[in-house]
C-alpha positions as CSV (number, residue, x, y, z in Angstrom):
1,M,-7.0,-14.4,-4.3
2,N,-10.6,-12.9,-4.7
3,S,-11.4,-10.1,-6.8
4,V,-12.0,-6.7,-5.2
5,G,-16.4,-7.4,-5.8
6,E,-17.4,-10.6,-4.6
7,A,-19.5,-10.7,-8.2
8,C,-16.1,-10.7,-10.1
9,T,-14.4,-13.3,-8.4
10,E,-15.2,-16.1,-10.5
11,L,-14.7,-14.0,-13.7
12,K,-11.2,-13.4,-12.1
13,R,-10.8,-17.0,-11.6
14,E,-11.5,-17.8,-15.3
15,Y,-9.3,-15.1,-16.6
16,D,-6.5,-16.3,-14.5
17,Q,-6.7,-19.9,-15.9
18,C,-7.2,-18.5,-19.3
19,F,-4.0,-16.7,-19.0
20,N,-1.7,-19.2,-17.3
21,R,-2.8,-21.5,-19.9
22,W,-2.0,-19.4,-22.7
23,F,1.2,-18.2,-21.2
24,A,2.4,-21.7,-20.2
25,E,1.2,-23.6,-23.5
26,K,2.0,-21.0,-25.9
27,F,3.9,-17.8,-25.2
28,L,6.6,-19.7,-23.3
29,K,7.0,-21.7,-26.6
30,G,7.2,-18.8,-28.6
31,E,3.5,-18.8,-29.8
32,N,2.5,-15.2,-28.6
33,A,0.3,-14.3,-31.4
34,G,-3.4,-13.4,-30.8
35,D,-5.2,-12.8,-27.4
36,P,-7.2,-15.9,-26.4
37,C,-8.3,-14.1,-22.9
38,G,-9.3,-10.5,-24.1
39,Q,-12.8,-11.1,-23.7
40,L,-12.5,-12.6,-20.5
41,F,-10.3,-9.8,-19.5
42,K,-12.8,-7.2,-20.9
43,R,-15.6,-8.6,-18.9
44,Y,-13.7,-9.0,-15.2
45,Q,-12.6,-5.2,-16.1
46,L,-15.9,-4.1,-16.5
47,C,-17.2,-5.9,-13.3
48,V,-14.0,-4.8,-11.4
49,Q,-15.0,-1.0,-12.4
50,K,-18.6,-1.6,-11.5
51,A,-17.8,-3.1,-8.0
52,I,-15.2,0.2,-7.1
53,K,-18.3,2.6,-8.0
54,E,-20.4,0.6,-5.9
55,K,-18.0,0.2,-3.0
56,D,-17.0,4.2,-3.4
57,I,-13.4,3.3,-3.7
58,P,-11.3,6.3,-4.3
59,I,-9.2,5.9,-7.5
60,E,-8.1,9.4,-8.6
61,G,-4.4,9.8,-9.6
62,L,-4.2,6.1,-9.9
63,E,-2.6,4.6,-13.1
64,F,-3.6,1.1,-13.8
65,M,-1.3,0.2,-17.0
66,G,1.9,1.7,-17.8
67,P,4.6,3.5,-16.0
68,S,3.7,6.7,-13.7
69,K,4.4,10.0,-15.4
70,G,7.2,11.8,-13.7
71,K,8.0,8.6,-11.0
72,A,11.6,9.2,-11.1
73,E,10.9,13.0,-10.1
74,N,9.1,11.6,-7.0
75,A,11.4,8.9,-6.2
76,S,13.6,10.8,-3.5
C-alpha cells in the first residue's frame, strides 16, 4: 500500500521491511529489546506530517496513538 504522500512511499516500504524483519527475527523469538526501526519511523512520520499539511487534509480531533478518551461513552 502506498503512503498518503507519494514522496513518503519509499520510506514507508523501508520502515515496513525493517519492522517485519525485526518482528519475525527478534520479537517472536523473545528478543524485544531495542528499537532498530525507530529512526526510519521518525523519518516516515515527518514525511507523512508534511504531506498531510501540503494536501490540506483535516486531522483535527483524530487520535493516532492509543485509545480515544470517552470512547466507551460514544459507543452506543
